[in-house]
Every structure is written in C-alpha cells, then in structure tokens.
N, C-alpha and C positions, 0 to 999 in steps of 0.2 A: 752770831758768826756772819761774816761777810760772804755774800753770794757773788762769786766772780763769774761773769758771763764767759762762755766758751769762745765767743768772738766779739770783740769790741766793735760797735758800729763805726764805720768810716765812710766818708763820701765815696760813692761808687767810682768816681773818677780819680781818686787819690792813688798816685803811683807809689811804689815802694820807696823811692827816693824822697817824695814829698812827705810820706808818712814818717820817715826817719827825721827829716828836717822839723816837722811839726812836733814830734816827740822830744827832740833835742831842745827846741824852744820852750816847750812846756816844762822840761826838766830844769831850765835855768831861770824861768820867770814864775816862781811859785807863789810866794806870799811872805814867807819868812826867809831871811838871808841865809840862815843855816841850811835850810833845805835846798835853796838855790845852789849853794856851793856843793853840797853832797851829791845831789842828783845830776847837776851839770857834769861833774867829774865822772860819775858812774856812767852816764849816758855817752859821754865822749869816748870812754874806754870800751864800751860794750854794745851799744846799739847796732853797729854795723855787722856784728857777728851773731846776733840773735836770730833764731829761727822764728817762723810765723807764730807758733804757740807762745813762745817766750815774749815776743813783741806784744801779743794780745794781753798777756799777763802784766807786762810793764805798763801798757796803755791803761789798764784797769787800775794799777797802782797809782798812776798819775792823777786819777780822779779822787783819791783819798785825801782827807784833811791833813794839812801840814803838821798840825800839832800831834795827830796820831802817828803820822810817819816818823816824826822826830823821836817820839817815845819808843817806837818799834826799833828804829835804827840804832838808837843809843842804849837799848836794852832796858829801858825804864819799864816797859810793858812788853809782854810777848806779842809777836805779830800773829795775826789770824793765819790759820793753817794754809789757805791758798797762797799767801804771800811769804810764808816763813822762810823757805829756801832762798828766795830772791832777797829778802831783807837781810838774811845772813850774809849773802854775797856782797850786798851794799856795805854792810857793817865792816866786813873784812877788807873791802876795797878802800874804805876811808881810813881804816886804822893802819894800813900799810902792811898788815900781816898776810901771809899766804898760807 
C-alpha cells in the first residue's frame, strides 16, 4: 500500500499561487501523453478550488508513476486507498459523466 504523507514538502517560500502553477505544470508535463492530457484537464478544472488537504493529496499523486496512474484512472487496476476517491473524480471528469 502507498503511504501518503500528510503534508507534501514544499519550499518554505512557495506561495499558494506558485504552488498551483507548479502543480499545473507537473500535471501537463508527465511522461506519457495520455497522462499529460488527463491530468492537465483535471488540474485546470479543479486545482483552484481544492482545499489544502486535497492539494497535498494531489501533490502526492503527481509523484506516482505514469503507468500506474494510467491503469488506475482507466480502471485497469484499483487505485490505492489514499487515492481512490481522487482517481474516481479524475476518471469521471475525463469520461464526461457526472
């Protein structure tokens, strides 16, 4: 099981605005194009409305391997418990279902 830290380390001088920009860039520059597209869209639609705890979780998710993320998002493999709800949200967002 994946151990998700309660607080993702960030530079002490990182403002909220800079954090959102960093996370947006990390969402769109992944490694495989499919995850670039999926996470860029999700981040654009959701980052600005996330609370601190959800941002921490998403920041941790961005550290995961693209191959694993893709399998979780597409339902090929179950997502680890800490990420399950967020992965479900991402899957729903990319499918267009509400």
